[in-house]
VOSESE-228171 format. One line per field, with one value per residue (C-alpha): residue number from 0; chain; x, y, z. Coordinates in nm, 2 decimals. Example, Ala and Ser with C-alpha at 12.3 -4.5 7.8 and 13.67 -1.06 7.14 Angstrom:
! VOSESE-228171
i <- (0 | 1)
ch <- (A | A)
xx <- (1.23 | 1.37)
yy <- (-0.45 | -0.11)
zz <- (0.78 | 0.71)
! end
This chain:
! VOSESE-228171
i <- (0 | 1 | 2 | 3 | 4 | 5 | 6 | 7 | 8 | 9 | 10 | 11 | 12 | 13 | 14 | 15 | 16 | 17 | 18 | 19 | 20 | 21 | 22 | 23 | 24 | 25 | 26 | 27 | 28 | 29 | 30 | 31 | 32 | 33 | 34 | 35 | 36 | 37 | 38 | 39 | 40 | 41 | 42 | 43 | 44 | 45 | 46 | 47 | 48 | 49 | 50 | 51 | 52 | 53 | 54 | 55 | 56 | 57 | 58 | 59 | 60 | 61 | 62 | 63 | 64 | 65 | 66 | 67 | 68 | 69 | 70 | 71 | 72 | 73 | 74 | 75 | 76 | 77 | 78 | 79 | 80 | 81 | 82 | 83 | 84 | 85 | 86 | 87 | 88 | 89 | 90 | 91 | 92 | 93 | 94 | 95 | 96 | 97 | 98 | 99 | 100 | 101 | 102 | 103 | 104 | 105 | 106 | 107 | 108 | 109 | 110 | 111 | 112 | 113 | 114 | 115 | 116 | 117 | 118 | 119 | 120 | 121 | 122 | 123 | 124 | 125 | 126 | 127 | 128 | 129 | 130 | 131 | 132 | 133 | 134 | 135 | 136 | 137 | 138 | 139 | 140 | 141 | 142 | 143 | 144 | 145 | 146 | 147 | 148 | 149 | 150 | 151 | 152 | 153 | 154 | 155 | 156 | 157 | 158 | 159 | 160 | 161 | 162 | 163 | 164 | 165 | 166 | 167 | 168 | 169 | 170 | 171 | 172 | 173 | 174 | 175 | 176 | 177 | 178 | 179 | 180 | 181 | 182 | 183 | 184 | 185 | 186 | 187 | 188 | 189 | 190 | 191 | 192 | 193 | 194 | 195 | 196 | 197 | 198 | 199 | 200 | 201 | 202 | 203 | 204 | 205 | 206 | 207 | 208 | 209 | 210 | 211 | 212 | 213 | 214 | 215 | 216 | 217 | 218 | 219 | 220 | 221 | 222 | 223 | 224 | 225 | 226 | 227 | 228 | 229 | 230 | 231 | 232 | 233 | 234 | 235 | 236 | 237 | 238 | 239 | 240 | 241 | 242 | 243 | 244 | 245 | 246 | 247 | 248 | 249 | 250 | 251 | 252 | 253 | 254 | 255 | 256 | 257 | 258 | 259 | 260 | 261 | 262 | 263 | 264 | 265 | 266 | 267 | 268 | 269 | 270 | 271 | 272 | 273 | 274 | 275 | 276 | 277 | 278 | 279 | 280 | 281 | 282 | 283 | 284 | 285 | 286 | 287 | 288 | 289 | 290 | 291 | 292 | 293 | 294 | 295 | 296 | 297 | 298 | 299 | 300 | 301 | 302 | 303 | 304 | 305 | 306 | 307 | 308 | 309 | 310 | 311 | 312 | 313 | 314 | 315 | 316 | 317 | 318 | 319 | 320 | 321 | 322 | 323 | 324 | 325 | 326 | 327 | 328 | 329 | 330 | 331 | 332 | 333 | 334 | 335 | 336 | 337 | 338 | 339 | 340 | 341 | 342 | 343 | 344 | 345 | 346 | 347 | 348 | 349 | 350 | 351 | 352 | 353 | 354 | 355 | 356 | 357 | 358 | 359 | 360 | 361 | 362 | 363 | 364 | 365 | 366 | 367 | 368 | 369 | 370 | 371 | 372 | 373 | 374 | 375 | 376 | 377 | 378 | 379 | 380 | 381 | 382 | 383 | 384 | 385 | 386 | 387 | 388 | 389 | 390 | 391 | 392 | 393 | 394 | 395 | 396 | 397 | 398 | 399 | 400 | 401 | 402 | 403 | 404 | 405 | 406 | 407 | 408 | 409 | 410 | 411 | 412 | 413 | 414 | 415 | 416 | 417 | 418 | 419 | 420 | 421 | 422 | 423 | 424 | 425 | 426 | 427 | 428 | 429 | 430 | 431 | 432 | 433 | 434 | 435 | 436 | 437 | 438 | 439 | 440 | 441 | 442 | 443 | 444 | 445 | 446 | 447 | 448 | 449 | 450 | 451 | 452 | 453 | 454 | 455 | 456 | 457 | 458 | 459 | 460 | 461 | 462 | 463 | 464 | 465 | 466 | 467 | 468 | 469 | 470 | 471 | 472 | 473 | 474 | 475 | 476)
ch <- (A | A | A | A | A | A | A | A | A | A | A | A | A | A | A | A | A | A | A | A | A | A | A | A | A | A | A | A | A | A | A | A | A | A | A | A | A | A | A | A | A | A | A | A | A | A | A | A | A | A | A | A | A | A | A | A | A | A | A | A | A | A | A | A | A | A | A | A | A | A | A | A | A | A | A | A | A | A | A | A | A | A | A | A | A | A | A | A | A | A | A | A | A | A | A | A | A | A | A | A | A | A | A | A | A | A | A | A | A | A | A | A | A | A | A | A | A | A | A | A | A | A | A | A | A | A | A | A | A | A | A | A | A | A | A | A | A | A | A | A | A | A | A | A | A | A | A | A | A | A | A | A | A | A | A | A | A | A | A | A | A | A | A | A | A | A | A | A | A | A | A | A | A | A | A | A | A | A | A | A | A | A | A | A | A | A | A | A | A | A | A | A | A | A | A | A | A | A | A | A | A | A | A | A | A | A | A | A | A | A | A | A | A | A | A | A | A | A | A | A | A | A | A | A | A | A | A | A | A | A | A | A | A | A | A | A | A | A | A | A | A | A | A | A | A | A | A | A | A | A | A | A | A | A | A | A | A | A | A | A | A | A | A | A | A | A | A | A | A | A | A | A | A | A | A | A | A | A | A | A | A | A | A | A | A | A | A | A | A | A | A | A | A | A | A | A | A | A | A | A | A | A | A | A | A | A | A | A | A | A | A | A | A | A | A | A | A | A | A | A | A | A | A | A | A | A | A | A | A | A | A | A | A | A | A | A | A | A | A | A | A | A | A | A | A | A | A | A | A | A | A | A | A | A | A | A | A | A | A | A | A | A | A | A | A | A | A | A | A | A | A | A | A | A | A | A | A | A | A | A | A | A | A | A | A | A | A | A | A | A | A | A | A | A | A | A | A | A | A | A | A | A | A | A | A | A | A | A | A | A | A | A | A | A | A | A | A | A | A | A | A | A | A | A | A | A | A | A | A | A | A | A | A | A | A | A | A | A | A | A | A | A | A | A | A | A | A | A | A | A | A | A | A | A | A | A | A | A | A | A | A | A | A | A | A | A | A | A | A | A | A | A | A | A | A | A | A)
xx <- (-1.31 | -1.27 | -1.26 | -1.12 | -1.30 | -1.10 | -1.27 | -1.20 | -1.42 | -1.47 | -1.64 | -1.78 | -1.83 | -2.00 | -1.83 | -2.04 | -1.90 | -2.13 | -2.10 | -2.03 | -1.70 | -1.68 | -1.97 | -2.13 | -2.45 | -2.54 | -2.49 | -2.82 | -3.03 | -3.41 | -3.48 | -3.72 | -3.57 | -3.36 | -3.37 | -3.01 | -2.84 | -2.68 | -2.53 | -2.21 | -2.40 | -2.61 | -2.31 | -2.44 | -2.22 | -1.93 | -1.91 | -1.59 | -1.53 | -1.37 | -1.22 | -1.37 | -1.08 | -1.27 | -1.33 | -0.95 | -0.90 | -1.15 | -0.99 | -0.65 | -0.80 | -0.91 | -0.58 | -0.40 | -0.65 | -0.58 | -0.20 | -0.17 | 0.10 | -0.03 | 0.03 | 0.07 | 0.03 | -0.34 | -0.43 | -0.77 | -0.88 | -1.19 | -1.36 | -1.56 | -1.89 | -2.24 | -2.51 | -2.83 | -2.71 | -2.40 | -2.50 | -2.16 | -2.11 | -1.79 | -1.70 | -1.41 | -1.21 | -0.85 | -0.77 | -0.39 | -0.29 | -0.50 | -0.45 | -0.38 | -0.21 | -0.08 | -0.28 | -0.43 | -0.69 | -0.66 | -0.98 | -1.06 | -1.26 | -1.31 | -1.06 | -0.78 | -0.64 | -0.59 | -0.45 | -0.65 | -0.43 | -0.58 | -0.47 | -0.59 | -0.81 | -0.92 | -1.16 | -1.44 | -1.79 | -2.11 | -2.36 | -2.73 | -2.99 | -3.22 | -3.57 | -3.69 | -4.05 | -4.23 | -4.23 | -4.02 | -3.73 | -3.69 | -3.36 | -3.28 | -2.97 | -2.94 | -2.68 | -2.49 | -2.15 | -2.15 | -1.79 | -1.69 | -1.39 | -1.35 | -1.15 | -1.03 | -0.88 | -0.65 | -0.81 | -0.72 | -1.06 | -1.14 | -1.50 | -1.82 | -1.74 | -1.41 | -1.58 | -1.84 | -1.57 | -1.37 | -1.68 | -1.77 | -1.41 | -1.41 | -1.74 | -1.59 | -1.30 | -1.55 | -1.74 | -1.44 | -1.26 | -1.59 | -1.59 | -1.93 | -2.24 | -2.17 | -2.54 | -2.56 | -2.95 | -2.92 | -2.65 | -2.37 | -2.17 | -2.20 | -2.01 | -1.93 | -1.79 | -1.54 | -1.55 | -1.41 | -1.33 | -1.04 | -0.95 | -0.79 | -0.41 | -0.42 | -0.24 | -0.44 | -0.73 | -1.07 | -1.32 | -1.44 | -1.79 | -1.88 | -2.18 | -2.29 | -2.43 | -2.49 | -2.64 | -2.60 | -2.32 | -2.54 | -2.64 | -2.27 | -2.21 | -2.52 | -2.43 | -2.08 | -2.20 | -2.46 | -2.23 | -1.95 | -2.19 | -2.33 | -1.99 | -1.89 | -2.19 | -2.12 | -1.76 | -1.85 | -2.12 | -1.85 | -1.96 | -1.78 | -1.82 | -1.89 | -1.73 | -2.04 | -2.20 | -2.46 | -2.69 | -2.82 | -3.19 | -3.27 | -3.60 | -3.47 | -3.12 | -2.96 | -2.74 | -2.90 | -2.72 | -2.73 | -2.49 | -2.21 | -1.85 | -1.68 | -1.43 | -1.28 | -1.47 | -1.26 | -1.33 | -1.06 | -0.92 | -0.72 | -0.61 | -0.89 | -0.81 | -1.02 | -0.84 | -0.47 | -0.24 | -0.24 | 0.06 | -0.07 | 0.12 | 0.31 | 0.25 | -0.12 | -0.12 | 0.08 | -0.16 | -0.45 | -0.26 | -0.20 | -0.57 | -0.69 | -0.95 | -0.89 | -0.98 | -1.21 | -0.93 | -0.75 | -1.08 | -1.13 | -0.79 | -0.85 | -1.19 | -1.02 | -0.70 | -0.82 | -1.18 | -1.18 | -1.44 | -1.43 | -1.33 | -1.68 | -1.82 | -1.55 | -1.60 | -1.98 | -1.94 | -1.71 | -1.94 | -2.19 | -1.99 | -2.28 | -2.29 | -1.91 | -1.89 | -2.16 | -1.97 | -1.65 | -1.84 | -2.01 | -1.69 | -1.53 | -1.75 | -1.82 | -1.58 | -1.84 | -1.72 | -1.89 | -2.23 | -2.22 | -2.14 | -2.41 | -2.68 | -2.58 | -2.56 | -2.87 | -3.15 | -3.04 | -2.97 | -3.29 | -3.49 | -3.33 | -3.40 | -3.76 | -3.83 | -3.61 | -3.44 | -3.08 | -2.94 | -2.93 | -3.31 | -3.36 | -3.34 | -3.06 | -2.73 | -2.40 | -2.45 | -2.79 | -2.66 | -2.37 | -2.63 | -2.84 | -2.52 | -2.44 | -2.78 | -2.74 | -2.40 | -2.54 | -2.82 | -3.08 | -3.25 | -3.22 | -3.09 | -3.45 | -3.57 | -3.27 | -3.40 | -3.74 | -3.57 | -3.35 | -3.65 | -3.83 | -3.52 | -3.49 | -3.85 | -3.93 | -3.59 | -3.66 | -3.38 | -3.33 | -3.37 | -3.71 | -3.83 | -3.72 | -3.91 | -4.22 | -4.25 | -4.15 | -3.86 | -3.61 | -3.49 | -3.53 | -3.18 | -3.23 | -3.14 | -3.36 | -3.67 | -3.62 | -3.55 | -3.88 | -4.07 | -3.91 | -3.99 | -4.35 | -4.37 | -4.20 | -4.45 | -4.73 | -4.57 | -4.47 | -4.52 | -4.25 | -4.01 | -4.09 | -4.03 | -3.70 | -3.60 | -3.68 | -3.46 | -3.72 | -3.54 | -3.85 | -3.96 | -3.69 | -3.83 | -4.18 | -4.07 | -3.86 | -4.17 | -4.38 | -4.12 | -4.13 | -4.50 | -4.52 | -4.26 | -4.40 | -4.07 | -3.86 | -3.68 | -3.31 | -3.29 | -2.94 | -2.99 | -3.33 | -3.19 | -2.90 | -3.13 | -3.40 | -3.14 | -3.00 | -3.34 | -3.46 | -3.15 | -3.21 | -3.56 | -3.48 | -3.19)
yy <- (1.97 | 1.68 | 1.73 | 1.54 | 1.51 | 1.59 | 1.44 | 1.42 | 1.26 | 1.33 | 1.04 | 1.07 | 0.75 | 0.71 | 0.47 | 0.21 | 0.28 | 0.24 | 0.60 | 0.93 | 1.09 | 1.32 | 1.21 | 0.90 | 0.93 | 0.62 | 0.59 | 0.49 | 0.51 | 0.56 | 0.65 | 0.92 | 1.26 | 1.43 | 1.13 | 1.00 | 1.32 | 1.47 | 1.79 | 1.76 | 1.70 | 2.01 | 2.23 | 2.32 | 2.56 | 2.40 | 2.07 | 1.92 | 1.66 | 1.32 | 1.14 | 0.80 | 0.55 | 0.30 | 0.56 | 0.62 | 0.24 | 0.22 | 0.52 | 0.34 | 0.02 | 0.20 | 0.39 | 0.05 | -0.09 | 0.21 | 0.18 | 0.52 | 0.68 | 0.71 | 1.01 | 0.87 | 1.22 | 1.30 | 1.67 | 1.83 | 2.16 | 2.38 | 2.46 | 2.77 | 2.84 | 2.90 | 2.68 | 2.55 | 2.18 | 2.26 | 2.33 | 2.45 | 2.70 | 2.50 | 2.15 | 1.95 | 1.81 | 1.74 | 2.01 | 2.05 | 1.70 | 1.42 | 1.08 | 0.93 | 1.06 | 0.94 | 0.63 | 0.45 | 0.21 | 0.00 | -0.03 | -0.23 | -0.06 | -0.23 | -0.50 | -0.24 | -0.17 | 0.19 | 0.32 | 0.61 | 0.82 | 0.92 | 1.25 | 1.22 | 1.06 | 1.26 | 1.22 | 1.46 | 1.47 | 1.46 | 1.74 | 1.72 | 1.63 | 1.89 | 1.84 | 2.13 | 2.20 | 2.48 | 2.74 | 2.59 | 2.34 | 2.08 | 1.95 | 1.61 | 1.62 | 1.24 | 1.24 | 1.53 | 1.41 | 1.06 | 0.97 | 1.04 | 0.97 | 1.17 | 1.02 | 1.27 | 1.16 | 1.35 | 1.47 | 1.14 | 1.01 | 1.05 | 0.92 | 0.83 | 0.46 | 0.51 | 0.70 | 0.42 | 0.15 | 0.35 | 0.39 | 0.02 | -0.07 | 0.19 | 0.06 | -0.29 | -0.15 | -0.01 | -0.34 | -0.57 | -0.37 | -0.38 | -0.01 | 0.08 | -0.07 | 0.18 | 0.21 | 0.51 | 0.51 | 0.57 | 0.83 | 0.63 | 0.68 | 1.00 | 1.14 | 1.49 | 1.53 | 1.79 | 1.81 | 2.02 | 1.96 | 2.07 | 2.02 | 1.68 | 1.72 | 2.04 | 2.05 | 2.34 | 2.27 | 2.41 | 2.58 | 2.33 | 2.27 | 2.08 | 1.84 | 1.77 | 1.48 | 1.20 | 0.90 | 0.62 | 0.51 | 0.52 | 0.88 | 0.97 | 0.83 | 1.00 | 1.33 | 1.32 | 1.24 | 1.52 | 1.78 | 1.71 | 1.76 | 2.07 | 2.23 | 2.12 | 2.29 | 2.61 | 2.62 | 2.53 | 2.81 | 3.06 | 3.09 | 3.06 | 2.78 | 2.92 | 2.80 | 2.69 | 2.42 | 2.21 | 1.92 | 1.63 | 1.62 | 1.25 | 1.28 | 1.49 | 1.33 | 1.67 | 1.88 | 2.20 | 2.51 | 2.58 | 2.86 | 3.05 | 3.02 | 3.34 | 3.30 | 3.01 | 3.00 | 3.12 | 2.88 | 3.04 | 2.70 | 2.69 | 2.40 | 2.26 | 2.39 | 2.13 | 1.83 | 1.84 | 1.65 | 1.27 | 1.05 | 0.71 | 0.40 | 0.26 | -0.10 | -0.04 | 0.10 | -0.20 | -0.44 | -0.29 | -0.37 | -0.73 | -0.78 | -0.64 | -0.87 | -1.03 | -0.79 | -0.86 | -0.90 | -1.16 | -1.35 | -1.35 | -1.50 | -1.77 | -1.85 | -1.90 | -2.07 | -2.28 | -2.34 | -2.36 | -2.09 | -1.90 | -1.54 | -1.42 | -1.65 | -1.53 | -1.16 | -1.19 | -1.36 | -1.10 | -0.82 | -0.93 | -0.94 | -1.09 | -1.38 | -1.41 | -1.43 | -1.70 | -1.89 | -1.87 | -2.04 | -2.30 | -2.43 | -2.49 | -2.80 | -2.86 | -2.94 | -2.89 | -2.53 | -2.47 | -2.60 | -2.38 | -2.08 | -2.16 | -2.20 | -1.87 | -1.66 | -1.83 | -1.94 | -1.76 | -1.42 | -1.46 | -1.52 | -1.22 | -0.99 | -1.12 | -1.06 | -0.75 | -0.87 | -0.95 | -1.30 | -1.23 | -1.20 | -1.56 | -1.88 | -2.03 | -2.11 | -2.23 | -2.57 | -2.61 | -2.52 | -2.77 | -3.03 | -2.96 | -2.99 | -3.32 | -3.45 | -3.35 | -3.52 | -3.84 | -3.82 | -3.82 | -3.53 | -3.38 | -3.03 | -2.93 | -3.06 | -2.89 | -2.55 | -2.62 | -2.74 | -2.43 | -2.20 | -2.38 | -2.36 | -1.99 | -1.93 | -2.18 | -2.26 | -2.63 | -2.88 | -2.99 | -3.36 | -3.28 | -3.10 | -3.38 | -3.64 | -3.42 | -3.36 | -3.72 | -3.60 | -3.87 | -4.01 | -4.37 | -4.49 | -4.86 | -5.04 | -5.34 | -5.13 | -4.91 | -5.21 | -5.37 | -5.05 | -4.98 | -5.33 | -5.28 | -4.96 | -5.11 | -5.40 | -5.14 | -4.93 | -5.16 | -4.87 | -4.67 | -4.97 | -4.99 | -4.61 | -4.64 | -4.93 | -4.71 | -4.43 | -4.20 | -4.06 | -3.89 | -4.23 | -4.22 | -3.89 | -4.03 | -4.34 | -4.14 | -3.92 | -4.23 | -4.35 | -4.00 | -4.01 | -4.34 | -4.24 | -3.89 | -3.75 | -3.94 | -4.17 | -4.08 | -3.92 | -4.03 | -4.40 | -4.40 | -4.29 | -4.55 | -4.84 | -4.74 | -4.73 | -5.07 | -5.24 | -5.09 | -5.21 | -5.56 | -5.56 | -5.45 | -5.69)
zz <- (-3.12 | -2.89 | -2.51 | -2.22 | -1.88 | -1.57 | -1.27 | -0.90 | -0.64 | -0.27 | -0.09 | 0.26 | 0.45 | 0.79 | 1.02 | 1.20 | 1.55 | 1.85 | 1.94 | 1.77 | 1.69 | 1.99 | 2.21 | 2.37 | 2.17 | 1.98 | 1.60 | 1.45 | 1.14 | 1.11 | 1.48 | 1.58 | 1.50 | 1.77 | 2.01 | 1.96 | 2.09 | 2.40 | 2.52 | 2.31 | 1.99 | 2.05 | 2.15 | 2.49 | 2.69 | 2.89 | 2.69 | 2.56 | 2.28 | 2.35 | 2.05 | 1.96 | 1.96 | 1.75 | 1.48 | 1.46 | 1.42 | 1.14 | 0.96 | 0.99 | 0.84 | 0.53 | 0.51 | 0.49 | 0.24 | 0.02 | 0.05 | 0.23 | 0.44 | 0.79 | 1.02 | 1.37 | 1.52 | 1.52 | 1.49 | 1.44 | 1.30 | 1.33 | 1.01 | 1.09 | 0.91 | 1.02 | 0.88 | 1.04 | 1.02 | 1.23 | 1.59 | 1.70 | 1.42 | 1.33 | 1.23 | 1.38 | 1.09 | 0.97 | 0.72 | 0.77 | 0.88 | 0.74 | 0.90 | 0.55 | 0.24 | -0.10 | -0.16 | -0.46 | -0.58 | -0.90 | -1.11 | -1.43 | -1.71 | -2.04 | -1.95 | -1.88 | -1.53 | -1.42 | -1.10 | -0.94 | -0.71 | -0.38 | -0.23 | 0.13 | 0.39 | 0.69 | 0.98 | 1.07 | 1.22 | 1.02 | 1.02 | 1.10 | 0.84 | 0.70 | 0.55 | 0.33 | 0.27 | 0.08 | 0.36 | 0.64 | 0.71 | 0.99 | 1.13 | 1.27 | 1.49 | 1.52 | 1.24 | 1.39 | 1.52 | 1.35 | 1.26 | 0.90 | 0.68 | 0.36 | 0.08 | -0.19 | -0.52 | -0.74 | -1.07 | -1.22 | -1.34 | -1.71 | -1.75 | -1.58 | -1.63 | -1.44 | -1.16 | -1.13 | -1.12 | -0.86 | -0.63 | -0.66 | -0.56 | -0.28 | -0.15 | -0.14 | 0.07 | 0.32 | 0.34 | 0.35 | 0.62 | 0.81 | 0.89 | 0.73 | 0.57 | 0.28 | 0.20 | -0.03 | -0.02 | 0.36 | 0.33 | 0.49 | 0.17 | -0.02 | -0.32 | -0.44 | -0.80 | -0.92 | -1.30 | -1.58 | -1.94 | -2.16 | -2.53 | -2.58 | -2.56 | -2.35 | -2.02 | -1.88 | -1.65 | -1.74 | -1.50 | -1.24 | -1.12 | -0.81 | -0.80 | -0.44 | -0.24 | -0.49 | -0.33 | -0.59 | -0.82 | -1.12 | -1.05 | -1.03 | -1.38 | -1.52 | -1.36 | -1.50 | -1.85 | -1.84 | -1.69 | -1.94 | -2.23 | -2.07 | -2.04 | -2.39 | -2.54 | -2.35 | -2.48 | -2.84 | -2.83 | -2.73 | -2.36 | -2.04 | -1.78 | -1.44 | -1.12 | -0.93 | -0.71 | -0.87 | -0.77 | -0.97 | -1.04 | -1.04 | -1.23 | -1.51 | -1.51 | -1.52 | -1.30 | -1.17 | -1.04 | -0.66 | -0.61 | -0.79 | -0.64 | -0.72 | -0.44 | -0.25 | 0.09 | 0.38 | 0.66 | 0.89 | 0.99 | 1.30 | 1.54 | 1.75 | 2.10 | 2.28 | 2.13 | 2.18 | 1.94 | 2.01 | 1.94 | 1.84 | 1.98 | 1.68 | 1.79 | 1.81 | 1.46 | 1.33 | 1.52 | 1.32 | 1.00 | 1.11 | 1.20 | 0.87 | 0.71 | 0.37 | 0.10 | -0.19 | -0.45 | -0.23 | -0.19 | -0.57 | -0.62 | -0.36 | -0.52 | -0.86 | -0.76 | -0.47 | -0.53 | -0.91 | -0.97 | -1.30 | -1.29 | -1.36 | -1.08 | -0.83 | -0.92 | -0.88 | -0.55 | -0.40 | -0.53 | -0.26 | 0.07 | 0.26 | 0.02 | 0.01 | 0.39 | 0.38 | 0.11 | 0.33 | 0.62 | 0.39 | 0.22 | 0.56 | 0.57 | 0.21 | -0.08 | -0.36 | -0.42 | -0.75 | -0.64 | -0.33 | -0.55 | -0.80 | -0.53 | -0.36 | -0.68 | -0.83 | -0.60 | -0.28 | -0.44 | -0.65 | -0.33 | -0.16 | -0.45 | -0.48 | -0.11 | -0.09 | 0.22 | 0.34 | 0.38 | 0.75 | 0.75 | 0.62 | 0.82 | 0.60 | 0.77 | 0.61 | 0.79 | 0.62 | 0.28 | 0.31 | 0.41 | 0.10 | -0.12 | 0.05 | -0.03 | -0.40 | -0.40 | -0.25 | -0.51 | -0.23 | -0.40 | -0.75 | -0.83 | -0.90 | -0.56 | -0.39 | -0.50 | -0.34 | -0.02 | -0.02 | -0.04 | 0.24 | 0.46 | 0.40 | 0.48 | 0.75 | 0.91 | 0.92 | 0.88 | 0.52 | 0.61 | 0.77 | 0.46 | 0.24 | 0.45 | 0.49 | 0.11 | 0.02 | -0.19 | -0.12 | -0.45 | -0.53 | -0.63 | -0.56 | -0.89 | -0.82 | -0.74 | -1.05 | -1.28 | -1.17 | -1.23 | -1.57 | -1.68 | -1.59 | -1.78 | -2.09 | -2.08 | -2.10 | -2.38 | -2.66 | -2.91 | -2.74 | -2.77 | -3.15 | -3.17 | -3.00 | -3.23 | -3.53 | -3.40 | -3.25 | -2.94 | -2.81 | -2.69 | -2.42 | -2.29 | -2.28 | -2.09 | -1.84 | -1.78 | -1.71 | -1.45 | -1.28 | -1.28 | -1.11 | -0.85 | -0.81 | -0.92 | -0.67 | -0.92 | -0.95 | -1.30 | -1.37 | -1.27 | -1.44 | -1.77 | -1.75 | -1.66 | -1.92 | -2.21 | -2.09 | -2.07 | -2.40 | -2.59 | -2.44 | -2.57 | -2.93 | -2.99)
! end
């Protein structure tokens, strides 16, 4: 029997506002526990929440990027449940009236485009972070109250590969709308999976399990693949899949049961009494749409149509927003679009991966990169030398011209100087002239090497090769 996977994803994304959703506490990561909080975050008596306007703007940006209908009447609800990571005993969310509905995101898997329908996007506040040990738990409330948006798909995903492609594309949306750093390893983007299987061709849904809090796209795909096989084995063995909440064990690459869900949780939602409905100014909402940054897909098209990059080059470049932004600034003053792309995706990205740092942490600027490209174009330095200059700039922050002069890299392109040098080398290597005359091409490589040795690598390779061939042919005639 063949089965079909029915998958829906719920993605939580922390917004990079300066302050929290309903308080003035700063939004941070990695600070000392319980130092970035105030009375509102800790639910002290007599406190009242105040909605963060920037968080609303960021939510609207994402709604537009996901082609959603936007509700301009903001309404919030209380989700009532007691848990140690929720100081108030309830969470302020948008259960009944999400700010965005009926969106979609197009993905490409195996060369085929598929539209993933999105049911809703709502705003809410994050919970505190818990640290569990053998005999006790600790809680850090720094995260409590950080603005969140939750994006919920319809059960439209049919494989781990589709889920992975959707999350990659959604992460691009967060980055290119500039609402979040979307770092899954730091928890600013988290994913829950709802998955069931059914016999291929059946229209009836199977029993769904939920896999909570996955923090990498690869883990999402691995969890889906394992869980679908687990459910398939249960059904084929005559068992019954239980409706339960599970987690993904990263070491074992398996999903593990956390708790059985016999009934749907009753959170006793009701309208949040401390935040009255807010009618958004329509012009303000439209202005957000007008100011929306260029999305990744639009950049990819520009890179191909205007800058002449291949589809694979353009796709790779937009996959790293930091590099894409840098490229945008570089090509404002440089028309060698392909060279700029190759240096960023090759030497620069390799350096960042080797050092495990961001481009922002280097000393490279778009102006310096365009200078290096100009020197390559003018044949002042070779492509090989450019790589060395580039690494020095990233490490030391010196001007490219200073590095070239300090290291004596400036290429010798003067025809008269090179002609005189090559003549001397030919005079001292008559055997190589005879080898060339008898058709042994390796003689050219040897003689070029001698020129490079004499000039300490500064001879212009292109001009050297042209002159050498010309002078060799003159001598063998």
